[in-house]
VMD Tcl script that builds the backbone (N, CA, C; Angstrom):
set m [mol new atoms 396]
animate dup $m
set s [atomselect $m all]
$s set {name element resname resid chain x y z} {
  {N N MET 1 A 35.618 118.908 64.966}
  {CA C MET 1 A 36.307 119.287 66.165}
  {C C MET 1 A 37.445 118.296 66.399}
  {N N ALA 2 A 38.614 118.841 66.544}
  {CA C ALA 2 A 39.800 118.015 66.736}
  {C C ALA 2 A 40.038 117.771 68.221}
  {N N ILE 3 A 40.160 116.515 68.559}
  {CA C ILE 3 A 40.430 116.170 69.957}
  {C C ILE 3 A 41.936 115.915 70.081}
  {N N ARG 4 A 42.518 116.638 70.956}
  {CA C ARG 4 A 43.969 116.503 71.176}
  {C C ARG 4 A 44.221 115.583 72.357}
  {N N ARG 5 A 45.093 114.709 72.114}
  {CA C ARG 5 A 45.496 113.847 73.215}
  {C C ARG 5 A 46.704 114.478 73.913}
  {N N ASN 6 A 46.776 114.257 75.173}
  {CA C ASN 6 A 47.873 114.821 75.964}
  {C C ASN 6 A 49.029 113.815 75.984}
  {N N LYS 7 A 49.890 113.900 74.969}
  {CA C LYS 7 A 51.041 112.998 74.888}
  {C C LYS 7 A 52.309 113.809 75.116}
  {N N ARG 8 A 52.643 113.987 76.302}
  {CA C ARG 8 A 53.884 114.679 76.622}
  {C C ARG 8 A 54.873 113.657 77.185}
  {N N PHE 9 A 56.091 113.743 76.680}
  {CA C PHE 9 A 57.132 112.829 77.156}
  {C C PHE 9 A 57.882 113.498 78.299}
  {N N HIS 10 A 58.040 112.762 79.355}
  {CA C HIS 10 A 58.788 113.255 80.505}
  {C C HIS 10 A 60.169 112.594 80.497}
  {N N VAL 11 A 61.164 113.413 80.600}
  {CA C VAL 11 A 62.534 112.908 80.594}
  {C C VAL 11 A 62.878 112.422 81.992}
  {N N GLU 12 A 63.366 111.183 82.064}
  {CA C GLU 12 A 63.783 110.614 83.334}
  {C C GLU 12 A 65.209 110.092 83.204}
  {N N ILE 13 A 65.950 110.226 84.269}
  {CA C ILE 13 A 67.306 109.698 84.311}
  {C C ILE 13 A 67.292 108.498 85.251}
  {N N ALA 14 A 67.774 107.386 84.760}
  {CA C ALA 14 A 67.818 106.176 85.581}
  {C C ALA 14 A 68.981 106.303 86.556}
  {N N LYS 15 A 68.665 106.507 87.819}
  {CA C LYS 15 A 69.701 106.720 88.826}
  {C C LYS 15 A 70.130 105.431 89.520}
  {N N ASP 16 A 69.394 104.384 89.368}
  {CA C ASP 16 A 69.714 103.135 90.056}
  {C C ASP 16 A 71.033 102.545 89.564}
  {N N ALA 17 A 71.205 102.477 88.274}
  {CA C ALA 17 A 72.444 101.917 87.728}
  {C C ALA 17 A 73.630 102.817 88.041}
  {N N LEU 18 A 73.424 104.113 88.055}
  {CA C LEU 18 A 74.509 105.049 88.350}
  {C C LEU 18 A 75.018 104.884 89.781}
  {N N SER 19 A 74.112 104.694 90.721}
  {CA C SER 19 A 74.550 104.516 92.113}
  {C C SER 19 A 75.293 103.185 92.281}
  {N N ASP 20 A 74.868 102.151 91.557}
  {CA C ASP 20 A 75.592 100.877 91.622}
  {C C ASP 20 A 77.001 101.008 91.068}
  {N N ILE 21 A 77.138 101.696 89.968}
  {CA C ILE 21 A 78.459 101.898 89.369}
  {C C ILE 21 A 79.356 102.707 90.301}
  {N N MET 22 A 78.816 103.750 90.918}
  {CA C MET 22 A 79.614 104.561 91.839}
  {C C MET 22 A 80.052 103.741 93.052}
  {N N PHE 23 A 79.180 102.859 93.542}
  {CA C PHE 23 A 79.537 102.003 94.667}
  {C C PHE 23 A 80.680 101.070 94.291}
  {N N PHE 24 A 80.603 100.452 93.118}
  {CA C PHE 24 A 81.663 99.541 92.682}
  {C C PHE 24 A 82.976 100.283 92.447}
  {N N LEU 25 A 82.921 101.490 91.920}
  {CA C LEU 25 A 84.143 102.272 91.736}
  {C C LEU 25 A 84.772 102.631 93.078}
  {N N LEU 26 A 83.959 103.023 94.030}
  {CA C LEU 26 A 84.468 103.347 95.365}
  {C C LEU 26 A 85.113 102.122 96.005}
  {N N LEU 27 A 84.443 100.991 95.899}
  {CA C LEU 27 A 84.988 99.757 96.454}
  {C C LEU 27 A 86.292 99.369 95.766}
  {N N PHE 28 A 86.350 99.513 94.460}
  {CA C PHE 28 A 87.558 99.200 93.703}
  {C C PHE 28 A 88.731 100.072 94.143}
  {N N PHE 29 A 88.519 101.382 94.266}
  {CA C PHE 29 A 89.612 102.270 94.650}
  {C C PHE 29 A 90.037 102.074 96.100}
  {N N LEU 30 A 89.128 101.692 96.967}
  {CA C LEU 30 A 89.522 101.392 98.347}
  {C C LEU 30 A 90.405 100.155 98.408}
  {N N ILE 31 A 90.078 99.143 97.645}
  {CA C ILE 31 A 90.891 97.928 97.642}
  {C C ILE 31 A 92.251 98.196 97.016}
  {N N ILE 32 A 92.289 98.921 95.917}
  {CA C ILE 32 A 93.553 99.226 95.246}
  {C C ILE 32 A 94.444 100.111 96.116}
  {N N SER 33 A 93.866 101.036 96.866}
  {CA C SER 33 A 94.693 101.926 97.686}
  {C C SER 33 A 95.377 101.178 98.825}
  {N N THR 34 A 94.805 100.082 99.288}
  {CA C THR 34 A 95.487 99.308 100.330}
  {C C THR 34 A 96.641 98.498 99.762}
  {N N LEU 35 A 96.626 98.248 98.465}
  {CA C LEU 35 A 97.695 97.491 97.819}
  {C C LEU 35 A 98.661 98.409 97.090}
  {N N ALA 36 A 98.672 99.679 97.428}
  {CA C ALA 36 A 99.409 100.676 96.651}
  {C C ALA 36 A 100.915 100.622 96.847}
  {N N ASN 37 A 101.426 100.010 97.887}
  {CA C ASN 37 A 102.859 99.992 98.127}
  {C C ASN 37 A 103.436 98.661 97.654}
  {N N PRO 38 A 103.936 98.600 96.434}
  {CA C PRO 38 A 104.391 97.311 95.902}
  {C C PRO 38 A 105.768 96.889 96.389}
  {N N ASN 39 A 106.529 97.749 97.042}
  {CA C ASN 39 A 107.893 97.426 97.453}
  {C C ASN 39 A 107.965 96.946 98.891}
  {N N VAL 40 A 106.927 96.316 99.365}
  {CA C VAL 40 A 106.888 95.922 100.766}
  {C C VAL 40 A 106.875 94.405 100.867}
  {N N ILE 41 A 107.773 93.880 101.673}
  {CA C ILE 41 A 107.795 92.462 102.011}
  {C C ILE 41 A 107.258 92.368 103.434}
  {N N LYS 42 A 106.313 91.479 103.672}
  {CA C LYS 42 A 105.648 91.394 104.972}
  {C C LYS 42 A 106.628 90.956 106.056}
  {N N MET 43 A 106.724 91.758 107.123}
  {CA C MET 43 A 107.540 91.414 108.280}
  {C C MET 43 A 107.101 92.270 109.460}
  {N N ASP 44 A 107.416 91.811 110.672}
  {CA C ASP 44 A 107.103 92.568 111.879}
  {C C ASP 44 A 108.215 93.562 112.126}
  {N N LEU 45 A 107.870 94.850 112.091}
  {CA C LEU 45 A 108.863 95.905 112.266}
  {C C LEU 45 A 108.901 96.356 113.719}
  {N N PRO 46 A 109.980 97.030 114.133}
  {CA C PRO 46 A 110.004 97.603 115.475}
  {C C PRO 46 A 108.924 98.671 115.619}
  {N N LYS 47 A 108.529 98.956 116.843}
  {CA C LYS 47 A 107.470 99.927 117.113}
  {C C LYS 47 A 108.070 101.305 117.371}
  {N N ALA 48 A 107.330 102.344 116.961}
  {CA C ALA 48 A 107.744 103.726 117.188}
  {C C ALA 48 A 106.540 104.528 117.657}
  {N N ASP 49 A 106.794 105.660 118.329}
  {CA C ASP 49 A 105.714 106.485 118.861}
  {C C ASP 49 A 105.233 107.543 117.875}
  {N N ALA 50 A 106.143 108.164 117.149}
  {CA C ALA 50 A 105.775 109.283 116.274}
  {C C ALA 50 A 106.081 108.940 114.826}
  {N N PRO 51 A 105.170 109.274 113.921}
  {CA C PRO 51 A 105.431 108.974 112.502}
  {C C PRO 51 A 106.374 109.976 111.863}
  {N N GLU 52 A 107.267 109.478 111.067}
  {CA C GLU 52 A 108.164 110.304 110.245}
  {C C GLU 52 A 108.035 109.772 108.832}
  {N N LYS 53 A 107.845 110.655 107.872}
  {CA C LYS 53 A 107.698 110.212 106.493}
  {C C LYS 53 A 108.775 110.850 105.641}
  {N N THR 54 A 109.242 110.088 104.656}
  {CA C THR 54 A 110.197 110.640 103.712}
  {C C THR 54 A 109.427 111.142 102.502}
  {N N SER 55 A 109.852 112.264 101.959}
  {CA C SER 55 A 109.134 112.853 100.837}
  {C C SER 55 A 109.809 112.551 99.506}
  {N N GLN 56 A 110.961 111.919 99.542}
  {CA C GLN 56 A 111.714 111.653 98.320}
  {C C GLN 56 A 111.517 110.198 97.894}
  {N N LYS 57 A 111.853 109.933 96.651}
  {CA C LYS 57 A 111.869 108.544 96.187}
  {C C LYS 57 A 113.149 107.907 96.711}
  {N N HIS 58 A 113.027 106.740 97.269}
  {CA C HIS 58 A 114.163 106.094 97.903}
  {C C HIS 58 A 114.141 104.596 97.636}
  {N N LEU 59 A 115.250 103.956 97.927}
  {CA C LEU 59 A 115.348 102.498 97.833}
  {C C LEU 59 A 114.836 101.879 99.117}
  {N N THR 60 A 114.336 100.659 99.015}
  {CA C THR 60 A 113.916 99.925 100.193}
  {C C THR 60 A 114.747 98.656 100.287}
  {N N LEU 61 A 115.464 98.514 101.393}
  {CA C LEU 61 A 116.274 97.328 101.651}
  {C C LEU 61 A 115.581 96.532 102.751}
  {N N SER 62 A 115.114 95.338 102.417}
  {CA C SER 62 A 114.420 94.483 103.381}
  {C C SER 62 A 115.311 93.306 103.740}
  {N N VAL 63 A 115.372 93.011 105.042}
  {CA C VAL 63 A 116.124 91.868 105.546}
  {C C VAL 63 A 115.124 90.954 106.236}
  {N N THR 64 A 115.035 89.700 105.785}
  {CA C THR 64 A 114.074 88.760 106.368}
  {C C THR 64 A 114.715 87.991 107.517}
  {N N LYS 65 A 113.882 87.234 108.232}
  {CA C LYS 65 A 114.379 86.479 109.392}
  {C C LYS 65 A 115.406 85.429 109.008}
  {N N ASP 66 A 115.286 84.874 107.817}
  {CA C ASP 66 A 116.254 83.869 107.374}
  {C C ASP 66 A 117.446 84.506 106.665}
  {N N GLU 67 A 117.702 85.782 106.961}
  {CA C GLU 67 A 118.835 86.558 106.443}
  {C C GLU 67 A 118.827 86.649 104.924}
  {N N GLY 68 A 117.651 86.837 104.367}
  {CA C GLY 68 A 117.521 87.116 102.940}
  {C C GLY 68 A 117.490 88.622 102.736}
  {N N PHE 69 A 118.183 89.110 101.740}
  {CA C PHE 69 A 118.262 90.541 101.475}
  {C C PHE 69 A 117.513 90.854 100.185}
  {N N PHE 70 A 116.661 91.885 100.226}
  {CA C PHE 70 A 115.863 92.283 99.079}
  {C C PHE 70 A 115.994 93.791 98.890}
  {N N ILE 71 A 116.272 94.207 97.665}
  {CA C ILE 71 A 116.262 95.633 97.333}
  {C C ILE 71 A 115.079 95.840 96.412}
  {N N ASP 72 A 114.069 96.554 96.906}
  {CA C ASP 72 A 112.815 96.778 96.178}
  {C C ASP 72 A 112.260 95.465 95.633}
  {N N LYS 73 A 112.145 94.473 96.500}
  {CA C LYS 73 A 111.587 93.140 96.209}
  {C C LYS 73 A 112.464 92.265 95.324}
  {N N GLU 74 A 113.659 92.681 94.980}
  {CA C GLU 74 A 114.571 91.855 94.197}
  {C C GLU 74 A 115.572 91.200 95.147}
  {N N PRO 75 A 115.662 89.873 95.159}
  {CA C PRO 75 A 116.609 89.215 96.066}
  {C C PRO 75 A 118.062 89.506 95.667}
  {N N VAL 76 A 118.884 89.761 96.690}
  {CA C VAL 76 A 120.296 90.079 96.472}
  {C C VAL 76 A 121.105 89.310 97.509}
  {N N ALA 77 A 122.205 88.734 97.092}
  {CA C ALA 77 A 123.109 88.072 98.038}
  {C C ALA 77 A 123.846 89.139 98.840}
  {N N PHE 78 A 124.222 88.806 100.077}
  {CA C PHE 78 A 124.896 89.790 100.929}
  {C C PHE 78 A 126.219 90.242 100.316}
  {N N GLU 79 A 126.893 89.361 99.609}
  {CA C GLU 79 A 128.173 89.715 98.991}
  {C C GLU 79 A 127.990 90.774 97.894}
  {N N ASP 80 A 126.846 90.756 97.217}
  {CA C ASP 80 A 126.568 91.706 96.133}
  {C C ASP 80 A 125.795 92.928 96.612}
  {N N LEU 81 A 125.453 92.978 97.881}
  {CA C LEU 81 A 124.578 94.031 98.391}
  {C C LEU 81 A 125.176 95.417 98.209}
  {N N GLU 82 A 126.441 95.568 98.507}
  {CA C GLU 82 A 127.087 96.882 98.419}
  {C C GLU 82 A 127.108 97.399 96.980}
  {N N SER 83 A 127.482 96.560 96.035}
  {CA C SER 83 A 127.559 97.014 94.646}
  {C C SER 83 A 126.173 97.321 94.073}
  {N N VAL 84 A 125.180 96.511 94.431}
  {CA C VAL 84 A 123.819 96.764 93.934}
  {C C VAL 84 A 123.259 98.051 94.541}
  {N N LEU 85 A 123.515 98.277 95.825}
  {CA C LEU 85 A 123.066 99.528 96.461}
  {C C LEU 85 A 123.694 100.747 95.797}
  {N N LEU 86 A 124.968 100.668 95.493}
  {CA C LEU 86 A 125.645 101.812 94.869}
  {C C LEU 86 A 125.108 102.086 93.468}
  {N N THR 87 A 124.850 101.043 92.695}
  {CA C THR 87 A 124.332 101.264 91.343}
  {C C THR 87 A 122.902 101.786 91.375}
  {N N LYS 88 A 122.071 101.262 92.280}
  {CA C LYS 88 A 120.681 101.721 92.361}
  {C C LYS 88 A 120.586 103.155 92.868}
  {N N THR 89 A 121.407 103.531 93.852}
  {CA C THR 89 A 121.367 104.909 94.340}
  {C C THR 89 A 121.916 105.870 93.291}
  {N N ALA 90 A 122.880 105.425 92.497}
  {CA C ALA 90 A 123.391 106.273 91.415}
  {C C ALA 90 A 122.325 106.473 90.346}
  {N N GLU 91 A 121.537 105.438 90.058}
  {CA C GLU 91 A 120.458 105.565 89.075}
  {C C GLU 91 A 119.386 106.531 89.554}
  {N N LEU 92 A 119.038 106.452 90.847}
  {CA C LEU 92 A 118.001 107.326 91.390}
  {C C LEU 92 A 118.506 108.738 91.639}
  {N N GLY 93 A 119.776 108.870 91.910}
  {CA C GLY 93 A 120.318 110.170 92.268}
  {C C GLY 93 A 119.993 110.545 93.706}
  {N N ASN 94 A 119.639 109.562 94.507}
  {CA C ASN 94 A 119.272 109.780 95.900}
  {C C ASN 94 A 120.000 108.750 96.748}
  {N N THR 95 A 120.615 109.192 97.837}
  {CA C THR 95 A 121.395 108.280 98.672}
  {C C THR 95 A 120.622 107.792 99.889}
  {N N THR 96 A 119.305 108.000 99.928}
  {CA C THR 96 A 118.495 107.552 101.056}
  {C C THR 96 A 118.018 106.130 100.822}
  {N N VAL 97 A 118.265 105.266 101.819}
  {CA C VAL 97 A 117.845 103.867 101.756}
  {C C VAL 97 A 117.033 103.571 103.008}
  {N N VAL 98 A 115.818 103.063 102.831}
  {CA C VAL 98 A 114.978 102.684 103.966}
  {C C VAL 98 A 115.255 101.219 104.268}
  {N N VAL 99 A 115.691 100.941 105.496}
  {CA C VAL 99 A 116.023 99.580 105.920}
  {C C VAL 99 A 114.840 99.017 106.693}
  {N N ARG 100 A 114.313 97.907 106.212}
  {CA C ARG 100 A 113.217 97.216 106.880}
  {C C ARG 100 A 113.772 95.909 107.428}
  {N N ILE 101 A 113.863 95.812 108.745}
  {CA C ILE 101 A 114.438 94.638 109.385}
  {C C ILE 101 A 113.493 94.202 110.509}
  {N N PRO 102 A 113.262 92.909 110.698}
  {CA C PRO 102 A 112.344 92.469 111.756}
  {C C PRO 102 A 112.831 92.890 113.138}
  {N N TYR 103 A 111.891 93.097 114.040}
  {CA C TYR 103 A 112.228 93.583 115.373}
  {C C TYR 103 A 113.012 92.571 116.192}
  {N N ASP 104 A 112.861 91.281 115.905}
  {CA C ASP 104 A 113.548 90.264 116.702}
  {C C ASP 104 A 114.807 89.726 116.023}
  {N N MET 105 A 115.313 90.457 115.041}
  {CA C MET 105 A 116.535 90.048 114.346}
  {C C MET 105 A 117.749 90.410 115.202}
  {N N GLU 106 A 118.825 89.697 115.015}
  {CA C GLU 106 A 120.045 89.989 115.767}
  {C C GLU 106 A 120.590 91.355 115.364}
  {N N VAL 107 A 121.180 92.033 116.323}
  {CA C VAL 107 A 121.708 93.374 116.083}
  {C C VAL 107 A 122.891 93.324 115.123}
  {N N GLN 108 A 123.624 92.242 115.117}
  {CA C GLN 108 A 124.788 92.134 114.246}
  {C C GLN 108 A 124.398 92.222 112.772}
  {N N ASN 109 A 123.240 91.664 112.415}
  {CA C ASN 109 A 122.775 91.761 111.032}
  {C C ASN 109 A 122.500 93.214 110.645}
  {N N LEU 110 A 121.917 93.965 111.552}
  {CA C LEU 110 A 121.667 95.387 111.293}
  {C C LEU 110 A 122.984 96.152 111.179}
  {N N ILE 111 A 123.946 95.837 112.028}
  {CA C ILE 111 A 125.241 96.516 111.995}
  {C C ILE 111 A 125.971 96.223 110.687}
  {N N ASP 112 A 125.896 94.984 110.222}
  {CA C ASP 112 A 126.539 94.639 108.947}
  {C C ASP 112 A 125.974 95.463 107.796}
  {N N VAL 113 A 124.658 95.661 107.794}
  {CA C VAL 113 A 124.015 96.451 106.745}
  {C C VAL 113 A 124.378 97.928 106.878}
  {N N LEU 114 A 124.360 98.429 108.112}
  {CA C LEU 114 A 124.651 99.852 108.323}
  {C C LEU 114 A 126.109 100.191 108.009}
  {N N GLN 115 A 127.021 99.247 108.173}
  {CA C GLN 115 A 128.419 99.499 107.828}
  {C C GLN 115 A 128.600 99.722 106.334}
  {N N ILE 116 A 127.785 99.082 105.530}
  {CA C ILE 116 A 127.828 99.320 104.080}
  {C C ILE 116 A 127.478 100.779 103.795}
  {N N GLY 117 A 126.486 101.292 104.511}
  {CA C GLY 117 A 126.089 102.683 104.325}
  {C C GLY 117 A 127.136 103.672 104.771}
  {N N THR 118 A 127.803 103.407 105.878}
  {CA C THR 118 A 128.820 104.347 106.355}
  {C C THR 118 A 130.054 104.355 105.463}
  {N N ARG 119 A 130.386 103.201 104.885}
  {CA C ARG 119 A 131.531 103.153 103.966}
  {C C ARG 119 A 131.279 103.952 102.692}
  {N N ASN 120 A 130.017 104.024 102.273}
  {CA C ASN 120 A 129.703 104.632 100.988}
  {C C ASN 120 A 128.905 105.932 101.105}
  {N N ASP 121 A 128.846 106.515 102.288}
  {CA C ASP 121 A 128.122 107.772 102.543}
  {C C ASP 121 A 126.665 107.701 102.103}
  {N N LEU 122 A 125.994 106.610 102.440}
  {CA C LEU 122 A 124.571 106.469 102.174}
  {C C LEU 122 A 123.796 106.827 103.440}
  {N N LYS 123 A 122.603 107.378 103.261}
  {CA C LYS 123 A 121.742 107.714 104.397}
  {C C LYS 123 A 120.774 106.561 104.608}
  {N N PHE 124 A 120.871 105.895 105.742}
  {CA C PHE 124 A 119.994 104.771 106.045}
  {C C PHE 124 A 118.939 105.221 107.052}
  {N N VAL 125 A 117.695 104.886 106.764}
  {CA C VAL 125 A 116.572 105.153 107.650}
  {C C VAL 125 A 115.952 103.816 108.007}
  {N N ILE 126 A 115.742 103.569 109.297}
  {CA C ILE 126 A 115.170 102.299 109.726}
  {C C ILE 126 A 113.657 102.444 109.818}
  {N N ALA 127 A 112.939 101.576 109.102}
  {CA C ALA 127 A 111.479 101.606 109.092}
  {C C ALA 127 A 110.940 101.030 110.397}
  {N N ALA 128 A 109.793 101.543 110.842}
  {CA C ALA 128 A 109.168 101.079 112.075}
  {C C ALA 128 A 107.661 101.149 111.926}
  {N N ASP 129 A 106.948 100.312 112.698}
  {CA C ASP 129 A 105.495 100.377 112.776}
  {C C ASP 129 A 105.125 101.472 113.761}
  {N N ILE 130 A 104.072 102.212 113.443}
  {CA C ILE 130 A 103.611 103.297 114.317}
  {C C ILE 130 A 102.562 102.732 115.261}
  {N N THR 131 A 102.771 102.918 116.572}
  {CA C THR 131 A 101.793 102.476 117.559}
  {C C THR 131 A 100.957 103.663 117.988}
  {N N LYS 132 A 99.663 103.473 117.974}
  {CA C LYS 132 A 98.756 104.551 118.410}
  {C C LYS 132 A 97.675 103.994 119.266}
}
mol reanalyze $m
mol bondsrecalc $m
mol representation Tube
mol addrep $m
């Protein structure tokens, strides 16, 4: 008489490691998404009530408190600002420039920058923080 042993293998999926991996991936993508805008120089912007977003690729012109000018994080002297803006907008094929200037900066600095745009038919948009 043959005695059969009950040796059945049950398939199991280890879910513990999978949940840990999913948690780390979620955490990684949350951290990366907050750092997603590489063309931003930290500054206090003026406040606005309603958000407006541009849908096109555009240049970012940042003016710091010590009157430093940056086009997409590249420092530019004020004397070269007009020529660099014209070459960059010609490369992009878009004449929209987002101007980021601190809220407590003198108005004359903003006017000097905006005059470059009016001379060359560029569209300047002033960036602002949204208050809610």
